[in-house]
N, C-alpha and C positions, 0 to 999 in steps of 0.2 A: 026641891035643889040647893045646892052650896055658895056662895060666894067665896071668892078669894080671901075678903077678908076673916072669912069663918075657921074653924080648923076643929074637925071633929081629934074625941079623941083615941088615945092610943088604944089598938082590939086588944083584947087580953087574952093569953093562952089559955087556951083547956086545962082542965083542971088536973091532967095525967102530965104536962108540958111542964119544966120549969119555963119561967120571965124569958127574954131574951138574952137578958145582959147576964142569968148565970151559969150557963152553958150547960150539959147535960149532965146528965148523975152520972156517978165513977163507975158504974155497971153495965152499962150502955155504949156501944163507938160511937163517935159523930157519924153524921149522917155520908159526909165525904169520904172515907174512910170505907163505909157501909158501902157505899154506892163504886166504890174501885173494888172490893170482893165482890162484886155482883157482876160486875164488869168482868170479872179476872172468869167467873165460873161462866157465864156466859160464853168466852173467846173460847176457854177450855171445849167447851161441847161444839162449838163452833168447828175448829179445830179435829173434835171425834169425827166429824161429821165427813167435812173431806176426806179425811185419810182414809172412813168405810166409801166412800163415793167414789172418790179415785178407781180405785179398781173396776170398778165397772161401769165409769165414765170411760176408760179407756177399750175395754169388750165392745163395745156399743160402737166408738168410733171404727173399730177391725174392723166388727161386722160389716158397718155402713161403707167403707172403702172397700170388701169381699164383693157387696151385694152390687158395689158401682165397675167393679172390674169384670166381676159377666155380664152386667147387660151391657159393657163396650165390647167386652165380644162378640153376644149376639147383633148386635145394631151396625158393625162392622159389613159382614157380607149383607144382609136387609142394606147396606147404607150403595156398597156397590154395584147391587144390582138396581136400585133404583138408579146410581150413574148412568148404567148402561143402557138402561130403557130411556132414559131423556138426552140421553147422545144418542140414541137409534133415532126416537120422535125427531130431534132438532133436526139430522138431515133429511132427513123424512120432507119438515117444512121449508128449509132451507133448499133443497131441488123443488120443491111444488112452486115456493115463492120465487125461484129465478124462471123455471116456465113459464105463471104467470107475468111475470117484466115481458118477456122476451113473448109473449102473446101478446101485449099492449101493445109492444113498438113496432111487432110486425102490422097493425092492421092501423095502425096511427100512418104506416110507408104507406101502405096499401091502400089505404081511405080515399077517393073521393074528393074533389073538395068542396061537392055540392051537397054529398052528406051529412047528415047533421052525426054527431055523437051517439045521441040516444037513439038514433033510427036503430044502428049497429045493434045485432046482438048479438049474444055471447055465442061459441060452438057450444057442441053437447057436451062432450068431453071437459067442456073448464065449467059445468054448471056443478059441480059439487065430485067429491072425493067418487076415484072408480072402486070398482069392487075389491082392486088386487089392491088398491093403498088403505081399503079399514080392513082386509082381513088384517095384516100385522098389526094394528094397532090394539 
């Protein structure tokens, strides 16, 4: 390991490169101009690729929009049928709930004070859905 007091001699450049203070050979462009040239070529390649890819990207986007339109057209009637069935089922559930609440109120009004609530048996018709209620579902 080296300490701060020790200094290493400067590294010598390879034989094919001039020393740092002497500059580049007259026929070789400086590194910064060569880098700019490469960046310019790279930018031209990117621009060409973008120019060729833009129509393809537009075609893909147009096809995706067409598919979304078809899906929307086909989903509309299906959603409408689902909404109609949901409405019908909701109406049946609401009607059944109203009848159940009415039965509970009638039992509470007609029950004798000595009977316990657990001893009362539900009528046979409220034990489950009737045949005509399950046929529509």
